All heavy atoms as an XYZ file, in Angstrom:
902
protein
N      25.107     30.487    159.596
C      26.439     29.963    159.769
C      27.081     30.645    160.965
O      27.202     31.863    160.998
C      27.256     30.233    158.509
C      28.676     29.774    158.617
S      29.540     29.941    157.061
C      30.302     31.514    157.281
N      27.496     29.878    161.951
C      28.115     30.406    163.149
C      29.596     30.086    163.107
O      29.991     28.941    162.914
C      27.467     29.801    164.412
C      28.157     30.300    165.652
C      25.986     30.135    164.441
N      30.422     31.115    163.277
C      31.863     30.946    163.255
C      32.410     30.990    164.666
O      31.922     31.746    165.508
C      32.520     32.056    162.435
C      32.200     32.110    160.951
C      32.805     33.356    160.336
C      32.735     30.886    160.244
N      33.437     30.222    164.914
C      34.133     30.274    166.200
C      34.845     31.620    166.318
O      35.175     32.237    165.297
C      35.131     29.136    166.294
N      35.102     32.090    167.553
C      35.785     33.385    167.709
C      37.117     33.453    166.953
O      37.438     34.475    166.359
C      35.993     33.501    169.213
C      34.895     32.688    169.811
C      34.694     31.551    168.848
N      37.886     32.371    166.948
C      39.151     32.373    166.209
C      38.943     32.536    164.713
O      39.697     33.241    164.041
N      37.910     31.895    164.185
C      37.606     32.016    162.753
C      37.126     33.426    162.424
O      37.456     33.954    161.361
C      36.551     30.994    162.353
N      36.353     34.034    163.329
C      35.911     35.417    163.100
C      37.108     36.360    163.090
O      37.187     37.268    162.260
C      34.895     35.841    164.161
C      33.543     35.195    163.980
C      32.472     35.873    164.811
N      32.765     35.922    166.227
C      32.355     35.038    167.123
N      31.636     34.009    166.732
N      32.649     35.177    168.392
N      38.058     36.146    164.015
C      39.262     36.992    164.046
C      40.052     36.824    162.752
O      40.544     37.796    162.188
C      40.125     36.639    165.245
C      39.588     37.160    166.540
C      40.573     36.945    167.682
N      39.931     37.254    168.934
C      39.457     36.353    169.776
N      39.579     35.070    169.521
N      38.866     36.721    170.892
N      40.187     35.582    162.289
C      40.921     35.329    161.046
C      40.227     36.004    159.869
O      40.877     36.620    159.032
C      41.056     33.824    160.797
C      41.741     33.520    159.504
C      43.113     33.653    159.389
C      41.006     33.132    158.390
C      43.753     33.396    158.194
C      41.640     32.875    157.186
C      43.020     33.009    157.086
N      38.895     35.898    159.808
C      38.143     36.520    158.717
C      38.333     38.031    158.727
O      38.587     38.641    157.685
C      36.655     36.177    158.834
C      35.724     36.840    157.813
C      36.071     36.389    156.405
C      34.278     36.536    158.138
N      38.241     38.635    159.897
C      38.422     40.088    160.000
C      39.840     40.483    159.599
O      40.043     41.475    158.906
C      38.117     40.559    161.420
S      36.379     40.383    161.856
N      40.832     39.691    160.023
C      42.213     39.967    159.634
C      42.435     39.796    158.146
O      43.162     40.565    157.515
N      41.804     38.780    157.575
C      41.939     38.535    156.136
C      41.312     39.663    155.321
O      41.746     39.943    154.208
C      41.295     37.200    155.769
N      40.308     40.309    155.860
C      39.674     41.433    155.175
C      40.483     42.721    155.322
O      40.384     43.620    154.495
C      38.270     41.661    155.734
C      37.240     40.581    155.442
C      35.969     40.838    156.241
C      36.937     40.524    153.964
N      41.277     42.818    156.387
C      41.981     44.059    156.690
C      43.057     44.387    155.662
O      43.165     45.536    155.228
C      42.594     43.984    158.082
N      43.842     43.413    155.266
C      44.964     43.696    154.371
C      44.524     44.209    152.998
O      44.985     45.266    152.561
C      45.850     42.464    154.232
C      47.107     42.671    153.392
C      47.997     43.738    154.002
C      47.847     41.367    153.241
N      43.610     43.526    152.300
C      43.192     44.077    150.999
C      42.495     45.427    151.127
O      42.645     46.288    150.262
C      42.235     43.033    150.430
C      42.220     41.891    151.355
C      43.006     42.233    152.562
N      41.775     45.616    152.214
C      41.100     46.900    152.420
C      42.135     48.008    152.610
O      42.011     49.089    152.029
C      40.164     46.815    153.620
S      39.246     48.337    153.926
N      43.160     47.755    153.419
C      44.204     48.759    153.649
C      44.949     49.085    152.361
O      45.241     50.249    152.074
C      45.169     48.260    154.715
N      45.244     48.068    151.556
C      45.932     48.292    150.278
C      45.046     49.125    149.348
O      45.520     50.056    148.693
C      46.314     46.943    149.627
C      46.774     47.128    148.192
C      47.388     46.256    150.452
N      43.757     48.827    149.313
C      42.845     49.585    148.443
C      42.747     51.038    148.892
O      42.774     51.948    148.059
C      41.469     48.935    148.443
N      42.648     51.253    150.197
C      42.541     52.627    150.706
C      43.813     53.403    150.398
O      43.767     54.570    150.005
C      42.244     52.619    152.224
C      42.443     53.984    152.833
C      40.828     52.137    152.463
N      44.971     52.762    150.556
C      46.238     53.432    150.271
C      46.392     53.737    148.785
O      46.918     54.785    148.412
C      47.405     52.582    150.753
N      45.904     52.858    147.929
C      46.103     53.055    146.495
C      45.047     53.948    145.842
O      45.357     54.665    144.900
C      46.171     51.710    145.782
O      44.954     51.022    145.919
N      43.813     53.910    146.317
C      42.766     54.731    145.692
C      42.938     56.215    145.995
O      42.547     57.052    145.209
C      41.376     54.301    146.156
C      40.853     53.082    145.453
C      40.383     52.008    146.169
C      40.826     53.013    144.077
C      39.898     50.887    145.534
C      40.335     51.897    143.424
C      39.880     50.829    144.163
N      43.473     56.558    147.143
C      43.680     57.962    147.496
C      42.560     58.502    148.363
O      41.540     57.851    148.591
N      42.821     59.695    148.848
C      41.890     60.344    149.766
C      40.549     60.647    149.108
O      40.499     61.071    147.961
C      42.454     61.689    150.228
C      43.512     61.611    151.266
C      43.902     62.990    151.715
O      43.188     63.556    152.552
O      44.908     63.493    151.209
N      39.512     60.494    149.874
C      38.163     60.895    149.488
C      37.747     60.375    148.111
O      37.036     61.062    147.376
C      38.029     62.423    149.531
C      38.366     63.075    150.872
C      38.330     64.576    150.747
C      37.406     62.607    151.951
N      38.179     59.188    147.759
C      37.801     58.636    146.465
C      36.611     57.701    146.639
O      36.400     57.123    147.706
C      38.975     57.879    145.839
O      39.256     56.725    146.588
N      35.862     57.546    145.592
C      34.715     56.648    145.619
C      35.133     55.201    145.822
O      34.462     54.445    146.519
N      36.248     54.816    145.223
C      36.737     53.453    145.383
C      37.098     53.135    146.825
O      36.754     52.066    147.347
N      37.795     54.056    147.492
C      38.162     53.842    148.900
C      36.912     53.778    149.770
O      36.816     52.929    150.666
C      39.090     54.953    149.380
N      35.957     54.653    149.503
C      34.710     54.644    150.273
C      33.976     53.320    150.097
O      33.503     52.730    151.074
C      33.811     55.807    149.844
C      32.433     55.865    150.503
C      32.570     56.102    152.004
C      31.587     56.937    149.872
N      33.920     52.836    148.883
C      33.233     51.576    148.605
C      33.922     50.394    149.304
O      33.251     49.563    149.922
C      33.183     51.340    147.088
C      32.455     50.090    146.635
C      30.970     50.193    146.967
C      32.641     49.900    145.141
N      35.247     50.341    149.236
C      35.982     49.236    149.862
C      35.823     49.276    151.380
O      35.581     48.255    152.020
C      37.473     49.285    149.463
C      38.302     48.327    150.290
C      37.630     48.970    147.988
N      35.951     50.464    151.985
C      35.824     50.582    153.441
C      34.399     50.238    153.882
O      34.207     49.517    154.870
C      36.229     51.996    153.909
C      35.843     52.227    155.352
C      37.723     52.191    153.736
N      33.409     50.726    153.161
C      32.023     50.422    153.523
C      31.732     48.925    153.386
O      31.114     48.329    154.278
C      31.058     51.231    152.651
N      32.184     48.322    152.314
C      31.941     46.884    152.122
C      32.648     46.058    153.197
O      32.057     45.131    153.760
C      32.412     46.461    150.731
N      33.882     46.401    153.514
C      34.622     45.673    154.546
C      33.980     45.871    155.910
O      33.836     44.921    156.683
C      36.091     46.118    154.564
O      36.646     45.958    153.261
C      36.904     45.302    155.552
N      33.592     47.102    156.207
C      32.919     47.365    157.480
C      31.617     46.595    157.607
O      31.300     46.054    158.673
N      30.860     46.509    156.524
C      29.611     45.744    156.555
C      29.876     44.250    156.741
O      29.129     43.573    157.454
C      28.814     45.982    155.272
C      28.135     47.350    155.177
C      27.551     47.548    153.774
C      27.052     47.500    156.225
N      30.943     43.739    156.129
C      31.282     42.325    156.316
C      31.698     42.035    157.764
O      31.289     41.028    158.344
C      32.399     41.917    155.362
C      31.989     41.702    153.914
C      33.220     41.535    153.027
C      31.082     40.500    153.793
N      32.494     42.913    158.339
C      32.920     42.728    159.728
C      31.713     42.829    160.666
O      31.529     42.003    161.562
C      34.012     43.748    160.110
C      34.281     43.749    161.604
C      35.301     43.439    159.359
N      30.871     43.839    160.450
C      29.678     43.985    161.288
C      28.728     42.812    161.089
O      28.143     42.308    162.054
C      28.967     45.301    160.957
N      28.572     42.361    159.857
C      27.708     41.207    159.586
C      28.201     39.945    160.268
O      27.401     39.134    160.741
N      29.516     39.785    160.345
C      30.091     38.639    161.047
C      29.681     38.663    162.514
O      29.297     37.642    163.085
C      31.626     38.658    160.928
O      31.970     38.603    159.559
C      32.257     37.498    161.657
N      29.744     39.839    163.118
C      29.357     39.955    164.519
C      27.873     39.746    164.735
O      27.455     39.091    165.692
N      27.066     40.278    163.845
C      25.614     40.123    163.971
C      25.226     38.658    163.796
O      24.404     38.126    164.548
C      24.887     41.025    162.950
C      23.419     40.696    162.872
C      25.075     42.486    163.314
N      25.824     37.990    162.821
C      25.503     36.577    162.589
C      25.918     35.720    163.775
O      25.237     34.757    164.121
C      26.201     36.090    161.324
N      27.022     36.087    164.415
C      27.503     35.297    165.550
C      26.594     35.440    166.761
O      26.508     34.534    167.586
C      28.916     35.723    165.921
N      25.907     36.545    166.874
C      25.075     36.784    168.057
C      23.589     36.809    167.737
O      22.787     37.288    168.531
C      25.488     38.092    168.708
C      26.910     38.006    169.209
C      27.340     39.260    169.852
N      28.759     39.150    170.171
C      29.303     39.666    171.228
N      28.579     40.344    172.064
N      30.584     39.528    171.457
N      23.210     36.308    166.596
C      21.800     36.301    166.206
C      20.988     35.489    167.202
O      21.363     34.392    167.591
C      21.644     35.721    164.804
N      19.855     36.045    167.606
C      18.957     35.348    168.510
C      19.253     35.571    169.979
O      18.478     35.163    170.831
N      20.364     36.213    170.305
C      20.695     36.471    171.705
C      19.982     37.729    172.186
O      19.722     38.648    171.427
C      22.202     36.678    171.882
C      23.010     35.437    171.727
C      24.485     35.689    172.040
O      24.801     36.728    172.635
O      25.283     34.841    171.670
N      19.708     37.736    173.458
C      19.141     38.929    174.074
C      20.295     39.793    174.540
O      21.218     39.321    175.200
C      18.241     38.547    175.270
C      17.742     39.779    175.972
C      17.097     37.683    174.802
N      20.270     41.064    174.189
C      21.328     41.971    174.616
C      21.173     42.282    176.100
O      20.071     42.595    176.556
C      21.261     43.265    173.815
N      22.252     42.169    176.863
C      22.161     42.500    178.283
C      21.982     43.999    178.469
O      22.380     44.792    177.617
C      23.503     42.031    178.847
C      24.430     42.049    177.685
C      23.582     41.749    176.479
N      21.373     44.367    179.567
C      21.177     45.779    179.867
C      22.533     46.454    180.047
O      23.450     45.892    180.648
C      20.349     45.936    181.129
N      22.673     47.646    179.528
C      23.947     48.352    179.607
C      24.103     49.019    180.967
O      25.153     48.951    181.580
C      24.056     49.392    178.477
C      25.314     50.212    178.619
C      24.015     48.701    177.134
N      23.063     49.666    181.455
C      23.137     50.319    182.757
C      24.077     51.511    182.742
O      24.286     52.167    181.727
N      24.694     51.756    183.885
C      25.569     52.917    184.028
C      26.886     52.773    183.285
O      27.588     53.756    183.081
C      25.845     53.176    185.506
C      24.625     53.662    186.227
C      24.955     54.043    187.630
N      23.772     54.606    188.260
C      23.771     55.195    189.414
N      24.895     55.293    190.101
N      22.673     55.690    189.902
N      27.244     51.560    182.902
C      28.485     51.362    182.146
C      28.463     52.125    180.836
O      29.506     52.477    180.297
C      28.706     49.885    181.832
C      28.910     49.000    183.014
C      29.072     47.557    182.573
N      27.881     47.107    181.857
C      27.886     46.229    180.881
N      29.006     45.702    180.467
N      26.761     45.869    180.296
N      27.293     52.364    180.287
C      27.183     53.028    179.000
C      27.218     54.540    179.066
O      27.321     55.194    178.030
N      27.152     55.120    180.253
C      27.121     56.575    180.362
C      28.370     57.253    179.787
O      28.232     58.244    179.056
C      26.889     56.998    181.811
C      25.471     56.738    182.337
C      25.364     57.149    183.799
C      24.440     57.471    181.503
N      29.582     56.787    180.076
C      30.745     57.447    179.450
C      30.716     57.369    177.931
O      31.070     58.332    177.246
C      31.949     56.681    180.014
C      31.454     56.060    181.268
C      29.995     55.780    181.047
N      30.280     56.224    177.391
C      30.197     56.102    175.935
C      29.128     57.027    175.360
O      29.318     57.630    174.299
C      29.908     54.654    175.539
C      31.060     53.758    175.844
C      31.160     52.885    176.879
C      32.279     53.678    175.124
N      32.370     52.255    176.848
C      33.086     52.714    175.780
C      32.780     54.307    173.983
C      34.354     52.386    175.331
C      34.044     53.964    173.543
C      34.815     53.034    174.205
N      28.014     57.137    176.066
C      26.960     58.054    175.620
C      27.454     59.491    175.651
O      27.156     60.288    174.747
C      25.713     57.887    176.486
N      28.214     59.845    176.691
C      28.757     61.204    176.784
C      29.708     61.494    175.627
O      29.649     62.579    175.020
C      29.469     61.386    178.122
N      30.589     60.525    175.296
C      31.488     60.705    174.158
C      30.712     60.851    172.850
O      31.047     61.680    172.001
C      32.441     59.517    174.039
C      33.657     59.634    174.894
C      33.926     58.919    176.013
C      34.756     60.523    174.705
N      35.138     59.316    176.518
C      35.667     60.295    175.744
C      35.059     61.498    173.746
C      36.858     60.997    175.862
C      36.256     62.197    173.873
C      37.128     61.950    174.912
N      29.682     60.042    172.674
C      28.879     60.098    171.461
C      28.176     61.448    171.323
O      28.181     62.060    170.251
C      27.857     58.961    171.450
C      26.972     58.865    170.225
C      27.807     58.591    168.974
C      25.934     57.774    170.401
N      27.596     61.928    172.406
C      26.912     63.226    172.383
C      27.913     64.345    172.116
O      27.643     65.266    171.331
C      26.140     63.455    173.705
C      25.670     64.891    173.824
C      24.956     62.494    173.783
N      29.097     64.274    172.742
C      30.116     65.301    172.528
C      30.592     65.309    171.073
O      30.724     66.381    170.465
C      31.295     65.081    173.469
N      30.833     64.132    170.510
C      31.288     64.059    169.114
C      30.210     64.558    168.154
O      30.502     65.311    167.220
C      31.680     62.622    168.767
N      28.979     64.155    168.382
C      27.878     64.619    167.523
C      27.694     66.125    167.671
O      27.451     66.829    166.679
C      26.592     63.882    167.873
N      27.809     66.617    168.892
C      27.692     68.061    169.123
C      28.787     68.838    168.416
O      28.526     69.885    167.805
N      30.026     68.328    168.486
C      31.139     68.992    167.800
C      30.885     69.036    166.296
O      31.060     70.079    165.664
C      32.446     68.268    168.090
C      33.600     68.880    167.362
C      34.150     68.456    166.201
C      34.301     70.066    167.736
N      35.169     69.291    165.819
C      35.285     70.287    166.742
C      34.203     70.947    168.796
C      36.161     71.359    166.802
C      35.086     72.020    168.852
C      36.039     72.218    167.865
N      30.481     67.925    165.724
C      30.231     67.896    164.286
C      29.077     68.821    163.896
O      29.126     69.469    162.856
C      29.964     66.462    163.817
C      31.188     65.568    163.863
C      32.303     66.028    162.932
O      32.021     66.461    161.799
O      33.476     65.940    163.349
N      28.054     68.901    164.719
C      26.937     69.804    164.444
C      27.384     71.258    164.490
O      27.029     72.054    163.611
C      25.801     69.563    165.444
C      24.558     70.420    165.254
C      23.909     70.140    163.902
C      23.561     70.180    166.372
N      28.181     71.607    165.492
C      28.672     72.989    165.601
C      29.552     73.332    164.403
O      29.434     74.419    163.837
C      29.423     73.191    166.937
C      30.191     74.496    166.951
C      28.449     73.151    168.104
N      30.418     72.402    163.984
C      31.279     72.685    162.831
C      30.478     72.765    161.535
O      30.882     73.461    160.607
C      32.392     71.628    162.678
O      31.811     70.347    162.478
C      33.291     71.621    163.892
N      29.358     72.075    161.488
C      28.490     72.158    160.314
C      27.849     73.537    160.226
O      27.684     74.096    159.136
C      27.414     71.075    160.383
C      26.486     70.937    159.195
C      27.266     70.528    157.958
C      25.399     69.931    159.489
N      27.522     74.099    161.376
C      26.874     75.406    161.413
C      27.845     76.568    161.287
O      27.455     77.662    160.887
C      26.062     75.537    162.704
C      24.925     74.521    162.880
C      24.293     74.658    164.266
C      23.883     74.686    161.790
N      29.103     76.357    161.664
C      30.114     77.417    161.621
C      31.274     76.976    160.745
O      32.031     76.089    161.108
C      30.627     77.745    163.034
C      29.555     78.204    163.957
N      29.011     79.465    163.902
C      28.900     77.565    164.953
C      28.076     79.588    164.818
N      27.988     78.450    165.472
N      31.426     77.633    159.597
C      32.451     77.222    158.634
C      33.872     77.459    159.130
O      34.808     76.862    158.619
C      32.261     77.959    157.310
C      31.035     77.477    156.568
O      30.643     76.316    156.785
O      30.472     78.257    155.782
N      34.063     78.338    160.104
C      35.410     78.653    160.545
C      35.984     77.639    161.536
O      37.164     77.668    161.852
C      35.460     80.053    161.164
C      34.473     80.228    162.305
O      33.446     79.538    162.293
O      34.745     81.051    163.202
N      35.168     76.702    162.036
C      35.640     75.686    162.967
C      35.973     74.395    162.214
O      35.207     73.963    161.353
C      34.573     75.388    164.025
C      34.264     76.507    165.005
C      33.093     76.098    165.897
C      35.476     76.819    165.854
N      37.103     73.755    162.548
C      37.462     72.512    161.859
C      36.695     71.319    162.418
O      36.482     71.202    163.621
C      38.956     72.373    162.135
C      39.154     73.059    163.446
C      38.146     74.191    163.480
N      36.303     70.432    161.530
C      35.663     69.187    161.957
C      36.756     68.171    162.302
O      37.940     68.403    162.081
C      34.765     68.646    160.857
O      35.548     68.238    159.767
N      36.353     67.031    162.834
C      37.318     65.974    163.150
C      38.028     65.533    161.872
O      39.237     65.294    161.867
C      36.611     64.795    163.846
C      37.566     63.636    164.044
C      36.038     65.240    165.179
N      37.303     65.464    160.770
C      37.912     65.084    159.486
C      38.973     66.091    159.068
O      40.041     65.713    158.589
C      36.871     65.014    158.386
O      35.777     64.265    158.780
N      38.676     67.382    159.235
C      39.647     68.417    158.885
C      40.899     68.309    159.737
O      42.011     68.526    159.262
C      39.037     69.810    159.054
C      37.901     70.074    158.090
O      37.899     69.477    157.000
O      37.002     70.872    158.437
N      40.724     67.988    161.017
C      41.874     67.848    161.915
C      42.699     66.605    161.584
O      43.914     66.595    161.770
C      41.401     67.793    163.369
C      40.736     69.066    163.894
C      40.153     68.827    165.278
C      41.722     70.221    163.909
N      42.048     65.562    161.089
C      42.752     64.321    160.777
C      43.394     64.331    159.395
O      44.308     63.532    159.142
C      41.785     63.144    160.874
N      42.967     65.214    158.505
C      43.485     65.222    157.134
C      45.007     65.316    157.047
O      45.620     64.564    156.292
C      42.843     66.343    156.319
C      41.497     65.940    155.765
O      41.186     64.725    155.777
O      40.750     66.833    155.323
N      45.666     66.213    157.793
C      47.134     66.250    157.687
C      47.793     64.939    158.138
O      48.813     64.534    157.589
C      47.542     67.400    158.614
C      46.326     68.235    158.762
C      45.168     67.297    158.629
N      47.211     64.287    159.133
C      47.783     63.032    159.622
C      47.576     61.889    158.635
O      48.399     60.977    158.548
C      47.150     62.649    160.960
C      47.375     63.630    162.112
C      46.524     63.220    163.304
C      48.839     63.681    162.477
N      46.480     61.920    157.894
C      46.133     60.821    156.991
C      46.430     61.131    155.527
O      45.941     60.443    154.639
C      44.647     60.482    157.159
C      44.234     60.024    158.555
C      42.736     59.830    158.629
C      44.974     58.768    158.956
N      47.247     62.141    155.271
C      47.514     62.511    153.878
C      48.447     61.524    153.188
O      48.397     61.379    151.970
C      48.096     63.921    153.807
O      49.325     63.977    154.503
N      49.274     60.828    153.925
C      50.193     59.850    153.338
C      49.475     58.495    153.205
O      48.766     58.076    154.109
C      51.430     59.709    154.221
C      52.528     58.966    153.545
N      52.618     57.596    153.578
C      53.568     59.398    152.793
C      53.672     57.217    152.885
N      54.282     58.285    152.401
N      49.637     57.813    152.070
C      48.951     56.521    151.881
C      49.242     55.488    152.971
O      48.350     54.742    153.374
C      49.468     56.036    150.520
C      49.848     57.281    149.796
C      50.355     58.220    150.854
N      50.476     55.428    153.467
C      50.803     54.454    154.520
C      50.044     54.771    155.809
O      49.599     53.866    156.518
C      52.306     54.432    154.780
N      49.893     56.056    156.115
C      49.141     56.445    157.315
C      47.665     56.088    157.166
O      47.029     55.624    158.114
C      49.304     57.942    157.572
N      47.112     56.290    155.959
C      45.720     55.908    155.705
C      45.539     54.409    155.835
O      44.556     53.930    156.412
C      45.278     56.361    154.310
C      44.751     57.757    154.250
C      43.996     58.039    152.970
N      44.671     57.607    151.760
C      45.604     58.293    151.126
N      45.993     59.445    151.593
N      46.138     57.831    150.025
N      46.483     53.632    155.298
C      46.396     52.172    155.380
C      46.475     51.717    156.839
O      45.714     50.849    157.265
C      47.506     51.532    154.565
N      47.374     52.312    157.613
C      47.509     51.961    159.025
C      46.238     52.306    159.786
O      45.756     51.513    160.599
C      48.715     52.687    159.645
O      49.894     52.327    158.913
C      48.884     52.340    161.108
N      45.685     53.485    159.526
C      44.445     53.881    160.193
C      43.301     52.938    159.826
O      42.467     52.609    160.669
C      44.087     55.326    159.831
N      43.280     52.480    158.595
C      42.249     51.543    158.159
C      42.374     50.211    158.893
O      41.378     49.660    159.375
C      42.331     51.315    156.639
O      42.169     52.570    155.985
C      41.270     50.351    156.164
N      43.594     49.713    159.008
C      43.811     48.453    159.727
C      43.417     48.612    161.192
O      42.778     47.721    161.773
C      45.270     47.979    159.581
C      45.581     46.843    160.534
C      45.538     47.559    158.142
N      43.771     49.734    161.809
C      43.395     49.963    163.213
C      41.880     50.047    163.364
O      41.313     49.535    164.335
C      44.067     51.228    163.743
C      45.578     51.148    163.909
C      46.148     52.507    164.309
C      45.955     50.083    164.917
N      41.207     50.686    162.414
C      39.745     50.797    162.453
C      39.109     49.407    162.347
O      38.185     49.071    163.090
C      39.274     51.701    161.309
C      37.806     51.808    161.162
C      36.940     52.533    161.930
C      37.008     51.168    160.154
N      35.656     52.369    161.461
C      35.668     51.546    160.378
C      37.301     50.330    159.092
C      34.637     51.103    159.574
C      36.262     49.898    158.296
C      34.953     50.291    158.549
N      39.645     48.592    161.428
C      39.128     47.230    161.281
C      39.457     46.368    162.494
O      38.655     45.518    162.891
C      39.666     46.590    160.011
C      39.095     47.167    158.711
C      39.871     46.638    157.521
C      37.627     46.851    158.593
N      40.621     46.573    163.100
C      40.981     45.821    164.310
C      40.023     46.165    165.449
O      39.607     45.276    166.212
C      42.419     46.122    164.710
N      39.668     47.431    165.564
C      38.694     47.816    166.594
C      37.343     47.156    166.321
O      36.684     46.657    167.243
C      38.547     49.343    166.637
N      36.926     47.123    165.067
C      35.670     46.448    164.719
C      35.731     44.956    164.984
O      34.787     44.365    165.511
N      36.864     44.340    164.656
C      37.019     42.904    164.908
C      36.994     42.623    166.403
O      36.413     41.636    166.850
C      38.320     42.404    164.300
N      37.610     43.496    167.182
C      37.578     43.319    168.638
C      36.140     43.411    169.144
O      35.728     42.624    169.988
C      38.453     44.365    169.331
C      38.323     44.301    170.814
C      38.897     43.391    171.654
C      37.525     45.160    171.630
N      38.518     43.644    172.954
C      37.678     44.726    172.961
C      36.719     46.255    171.365
C      37.034     45.352    174.025
C      36.092     46.887    172.430
C      36.251     46.421    173.730
N      35.389     44.358    168.620
C      33.999     44.513    169.063
C      33.156     43.294    168.741
O      32.329     42.879    169.549
C      33.369     45.763    168.435
C      33.816     47.095    169.013
C      33.273     48.243    168.168
C      33.365     47.242    170.453
N      33.350     42.704    167.562
C      32.501     41.571    167.185
C      32.982     40.246    167.759
O      32.236     39.271    167.729
C      32.311     41.448    165.653
C      31.696     42.684    165.081
C      33.610     41.109    164.950
N      34.210     40.182    168.276
C      34.705     38.925    168.807
C      34.925     38.958    170.320
O      35.396     37.983    170.885
C      36.039     38.524    168.151
O      37.005     39.548    168.386
C      35.860     38.285    166.674
N      34.568     40.044    170.971
C      34.788     40.111    172.421
C      33.863     39.116    173.123
O      32.825     38.719    172.564
C      34.573     41.518    172.945
C      33.152     41.998    172.919
C      33.075     43.466    173.305
N      31.734     43.873    173.602
C      30.829     44.183    172.705
N      31.133     44.129    171.438
N      29.620     44.540    173.063
N      34.234     38.693    174.323
C      33.422     37.706    175.035
C      31.988     38.206    175.269
O      31.767     39.401    175.436
C      34.146     37.520    176.366
C      35.520     38.020    176.121
C      35.423     39.069    175.060
N      31.069     37.274    175.293
C      29.660     37.627    175.466
C      29.316     37.962    176.915
O      28.395     38.669    177.185
C      28.788     36.466    175.002
C      28.821     36.294    173.513
C      27.897     35.148    173.116
N      27.673     35.112    171.710
C      28.486     34.523    170.851
N      29.579     33.943    171.260
N      28.197     34.528    169.574
N      30.019     37.426    177.832
C      29.713     37.658    179.242
C      30.985     37.792    180.040
O      32.063     37.909    179.484
N      30.872     37.777    181.346
C      32.069     37.875    182.173
C      33.003     36.696    181.911
O      32.571     35.556    181.790
C      31.536     37.825    183.609
C      30.072     38.066    183.506
C      29.644     37.694    182.121
N      34.268     37.005    181.787
C      35.272     35.979    181.543
C      35.686     35.389    182.884
O      36.083     36.113    183.794
C      36.492     36.564    180.807
C      37.559     35.510    180.602
C      36.077     37.177    179.503
N      35.591     34.079    183.012
C      35.999     33.425    184.239
C      37.358     32.781    184.026
O      37.585     32.129    183.005
C      34.985     32.340    184.647
O      34.820     31.434    183.566
C      33.651     32.963    184.994
N      38.273     32.975    184.964
C      39.627     32.433    184.781
C      39.672     30.938    184.928
O      38.914     30.229    185.366
C      40.444     33.083    185.890
C      39.487     33.772    186.793
C      38.144     33.778    186.134
């Protein structure tokens, strides 16, 4: 089943609200919140994969170097914090900001919006 970009955006938006409400109501680090976020993330990612099934991915080239650098830096930070208990991880730094349910719900919607943008972005150069 192939969805139009507008339908994919609507589907991702329709998934965002119940997910944000569940995350806000279940509370921090709960199994219910983890399950809802994982299921919603898989649905959003599945929408993108289904829309691009059978396509050949274009070569990334040098455009991917900044993203690779960020990924290596983030993984390195998490590894160092895993080895040294006195250093805070990204999760530890974000905990005070996400302690309020409304902040968690907002962060969840923003996370889903970023995922929806990734799965619905144009496949090639946009011509005016």
